C-alpha positions as CSV (number, residue, x, y, z in Angstrom):
1,M,12.6,-16.9,12.0
2,R,14.8,-17.7,8.9
3,K,13.3,-19.8,6.3
4,F,15.3,-22.2,3.9
5,F,13.9,-24.6,1.1
6,V,15.3,-27.8,0.7
7,F,14.8,-30.9,-1.8
8,S,13.6,-33.9,0.1
9,N,16.9,-34.1,2.4
10,Q,14.8,-35.4,5.3
11,I,17.1,-38.3,6.9
12,D,14.4,-39.6,9.4
13,D,11.7,-38.5,11.3
14,N,13.8,-36.4,13.7
15,L,16.7,-35.0,11.4
16,I,17.0,-33.1,8.2
17,K,19.9,-32.1,6.2
18,I,20.8,-28.8,4.5
19,I,22.9,-28.8,1.4
20,G,23.9,-26.4,-1.5
21,E,24.1,-22.7,-1.5
22,D,22.1,-22.2,1.8
23,V,24.8,-23.8,3.7
24,N,27.6,-21.0,2.8
25,H,24.5,-18.6,3.6
26,I,23.7,-19.9,6.9
27,K,27.4,-20.1,7.8
28,N,29.1,-17.1,6.6
29,V,26.3,-14.5,5.6
30,L,23.7,-15.0,8.4
31,R,26.4,-16.6,10.7
32,L,24.1,-18.8,12.5
33,E,25.4,-21.2,15.1
34,C,24.4,-24.5,16.5
35,D,21.0,-24.4,18.6
36,E,19.4,-21.7,16.7
37,I,15.9,-22.0,15.5
38,I,15.2,-22.0,11.7
39,K,12.4,-22.8,9.6
40,I,13.1,-25.3,6.6
41,C,10.5,-26.0,3.8
42,D,10.8,-29.3,1.9
43,I,9.9,-28.2,-1.7
44,D,9.0,-31.8,-2.8
45,N,6.3,-32.5,0.1
46,K,5.6,-28.9,1.0
47,I,6.0,-29.5,4.7
48,N,7.7,-27.0,7.0
49,Y,9.8,-27.9,9.5
50,I,10.5,-25.9,12.7
51,S,14.1,-26.8,13.2
52,K,17.2,-26.4,15.6
53,I,20.7,-26.4,14.1
54,K,22.5,-29.4,15.4
55,E,25.7,-29.6,13.4
56,I,27.5,-27.3,11.0
57,Q,30.1,-28.9,8.6
58,K,31.6,-27.6,5.3
59,E,29.4,-29.3,2.8
60,F,26.1,-29.5,5.0
61,I,24.3,-28.7,7.9
62,L,22.2,-31.1,10.1
63,C,19.1,-30.0,12.0
64,D,16.7,-31.5,14.7
65,I,13.2,-31.5,13.4
66,L,11.0,-30.1,16.4
67,E,7.7,-29.7,14.7
68,S,6.3,-30.1,11.1
69,V,3.6,-27.8,9.7
70,E,1.9,-28.5,6.5
71,N,1.6,-25.8,3.8
72,E,0.6,-22.9,5.8
73,A,1.3,-20.0,3.1
74,E,-0.1,-21.4,-0.3
75,S,-3.5,-20.4,-1.5
76,R,-6.1,-22.8,-3.1
77,V,-5.8,-20.3,-6.0
78,Q,-3.3,-21.7,-8.5
79,L,-2.4,-19.0,-10.4
80,S,-0.1,-18.9,-13.6
81,I,1.0,-15.9,-15.3
82,F,1.6,-16.1,-19.1
83,Q,3.8,-12.8,-19.3
84,G,4.7,-11.3,-22.9
85,L,8.4,-10.5,-22.7
86,P,9.2,-7.1,-21.6
87,K,12.1,-5.0,-21.9
88,A,14.8,-4.4,-19.6
89,D,14.4,-5.6,-16.0
90,K,10.7,-5.4,-16.0
91,M,10.2,-9.2,-15.9
92,E,12.4,-9.3,-12.7
93,L,9.8,-7.0,-11.0
94,I,7.1,-9.0,-12.4
95,I,8.6,-12.1,-10.9
96,Q,9.5,-10.7,-7.6
97,K,6.3,-9.0,-6.8
98,G,4.1,-11.8,-8.4
99,T,5.9,-14.5,-6.3
100,E,5.2,-12.3,-3.1
101,L,1.5,-12.0,-4.0
102,G,1.1,-15.7,-4.7
103,V,1.7,-16.7,-8.2
104,K,2.4,-20.3,-8.8
105,D,4.6,-20.2,-11.8
106,F,5.6,-17.8,-14.6
107,T,5.7,-18.5,-18.5
108,P,7.5,-15.9,-20.8
109,V,5.8,-15.6,-24.2
110,N,6.9,-14.4,-27.4
111,F,4.2,-12.0,-29.0
112,E,4.5,-10.2,-32.3
113,R,5.1,-6.9,-30.7
114,C,7.9,-8.2,-28.2
115,I,11.2,-6.3,-28.5
116,V,13.0,-8.6,-26.7
117,K,14.1,-11.8,-28.3
118,L,15.9,-14.5,-26.2
119,K,17.2,-17.7,-27.8
120,G,19.7,-20.5,-26.7
121,K,22.2,-19.9,-24.1
122,D,20.7,-16.2,-23.8
123,E,17.3,-17.7,-22.7
124,E,18.7,-20.2,-20.5
125,K,21.0,-17.7,-18.5
126,K,17.6,-15.6,-18.3
127,I,15.6,-18.3,-16.9
128,Q,18.4,-19.2,-14.4
129,R,18.4,-15.5,-13.3
130,W,14.5,-15.3,-13.0
131,Q,14.4,-18.5,-11.1
132,K,16.7,-17.4,-8.8
133,I,14.6,-14.1,-8.2
134,S,11.6,-16.3,-7.6
135,E,13.6,-18.4,-5.0
136,T,14.9,-15.1,-3.1
137,A,11.2,-13.7,-3.3
138,S,10.0,-16.9,-1.8
139,K,12.1,-16.8,1.1
140,Q,11.6,-13.3,2.1
141,S,7.7,-13.8,1.9
142,G,7.6,-17.2,3.5
143,R,6.1,-19.1,0.6
144,D,5.8,-22.9,0.8
145,I,6.9,-23.2,-2.7
146,I,9.5,-21.6,-5.3
147,P,7.3,-20.7,-8.4
148,K,8.9,-22.1,-11.4
149,I,10.0,-20.0,-14.3
150,N,9.1,-22.1,-17.4
151,N,10.7,-21.9,-20.9
152,I,9.7,-19.4,-23.4
153,L,6.5,-20.2,-25.3
154,N,5.0,-19.0,-28.6
155,L,1.3,-18.3,-29.0
156,K,0.4,-21.8,-30.2
157,Q,2.3,-23.5,-27.4
158,V,0.6,-21.4,-25.0
159,C,-2.7,-22.4,-26.1
160,D,-1.6,-26.2,-25.8
161,E,-1.5,-25.3,-22.0
162,F,-5.1,-24.2,-21.8
163,D,-6.7,-27.5,-20.8
164,K,-4.7,-27.5,-17.3
165,F,-6.9,-24.6,-16.2
166,D,-10.5,-23.8,-15.0
167,I,-10.2,-20.4,-16.8
168,I,-7.9,-18.4,-18.9
169,L,-8.0,-14.8,-18.7
170,L,-6.7,-12.4,-21.3
171,A,-6.1,-9.0,-20.4
172,Y,-6.9,-6.5,-23.4
173,E,-6.9,-2.7,-23.4
174,N,-9.4,-2.6,-26.2
175,E,-12.2,-5.1,-24.2
176,K,-15.0,-2.6,-23.2
177,E,-17.5,-5.0,-21.8
178,N,-16.2,-8.0,-19.9
179,T,-14.3,-7.3,-16.9
180,L,-12.2,-9.3,-14.5
181,K,-14.7,-8.8,-11.8
182,K,-17.4,-10.6,-13.9
183,E,-15.3,-13.6,-14.6
184,L,-14.2,-14.0,-11.3
185,I,-18.0,-14.3,-9.8
186,K,-18.2,-17.3,-11.9
187,L,-15.6,-19.0,-10.0
188,K,-16.8,-18.2,-6.4
189,D,-18.7,-21.4,-6.0
190,I,-15.8,-23.8,-6.8
191,C,-14.6,-25.6,-4.0
192,G,-10.9,-26.8,-3.6
193,E,-8.3,-25.5,-5.7
194,I,-9.0,-23.2,-8.7
195,K,-6.6,-23.1,-11.6
196,I,-6.3,-19.8,-13.2
197,A,-4.2,-18.4,-16.1
198,V,-3.7,-14.8,-16.7
199,I,-2.2,-13.8,-20.3
200,I,-0.5,-10.4,-20.3
201,G,1.0,-8.8,-23.4
202,P,4.1,-6.9,-23.7
203,E,4.9,-3.1,-23.6
204,G,3.2,-2.8,-27.1
205,G,0.4,-4.9,-26.2
206,I,-1.3,-7.9,-28.1
207,S,-2.4,-7.7,-31.8
208,E,-6.0,-8.1,-32.8
209,K,-5.1,-11.3,-34.7
210,E,-3.5,-12.7,-31.5
211,V,-6.4,-11.7,-29.5
212,E,-8.8,-13.6,-31.8
213,F,-6.6,-16.5,-31.8
214,L,-6.4,-16.8,-28.2
215,K,-10.3,-16.3,-27.9
216,N,-11.1,-18.9,-30.4
217,N,-8.9,-21.3,-28.1
218,G,-10.9,-20.5,-25.1
219,A,-9.5,-17.3,-23.4
220,K,-12.0,-15.0,-21.8
221,V,-10.9,-11.3,-22.8
222,I,-11.2,-9.1,-19.8
223,S,-11.1,-5.4,-19.3
224,L,-9.0,-4.0,-16.4
225,G,-10.9,-0.6,-16.2
226,K,-10.7,2.7,-18.3
227,R,-6.8,3.2,-17.8
228,I,-4.1,1.6,-20.0
229,L,-1.6,0.0,-17.5
230,R,2.1,-0.9,-18.0
231,T,2.8,-4.4,-18.7
232,E,4.5,-4.9,-15.3
233,T,1.5,-3.4,-13.5
234,V,-1.2,-5.8,-15.0
235,C,0.5,-8.9,-13.3
236,L,0.3,-7.2,-9.8
237,M,-3.1,-5.8,-10.2
238,C,-4.8,-9.1,-11.7
239,T,-2.9,-11.2,-8.9
240,S,-4.0,-8.9,-6.2
241,I,-7.5,-8.8,-6.9
242,I,-7.7,-12.7,-7.8
243,M,-6.3,-13.4,-4.6
244,Y,-8.6,-11.2,-2.5
245,E,-11.6,-12.2,-4.2
246,L,-10.9,-16.1,-4.3
247,E,-8.2,-17.1,-1.8
248,N,-10.4,-17.6,1.2
């Protein structure tokens, strides 16, 4: 069943309207017709509607609501990724696969060793592109939200976000003792939502000075094992392990 996201376009208890890019996609790409069944997710209230296409117009599509289902795809684990800006299209891979695995939002971070530097219009264009990748991956994987791509932050701004989380994990290749497993064991008794931040460096890694700064502000430095992983692998590994250990 095809899934589409809308922003609070419910007209009444029985009718919902689709507007924007999805109208063209439904009409001209998928070539769906009246009476076909689709799933619509209201991004604002996170409710899914099993709906039947009632009317197709140039600017909008009306659907009859057959059934509503609350939040069927989201985890109690609210995972935020703070990703050091990588080269080329690696950020696109991180966002696409991270979204499929359940990440709530992504924040690009400027570290000392970041080769990529984005400012002004370049930053704006990149974030718009990354947000579109997040939306596409959300639809493909049946998410009930579209993970947000936040503006690029520096290290101090990242630390200003720490009070929003139950734990902040910093993946660091030179950590030898503390592991992701040890930190996750501490969280297993938490009931309800668990808010986790994972900080990941760029290709060149995170400097010792940056590690100390993050650690002094409350980050838990963790090892991911004996092997050194590519930056795009770290997000996928951490997300997979965290969801497996804490999602249920």
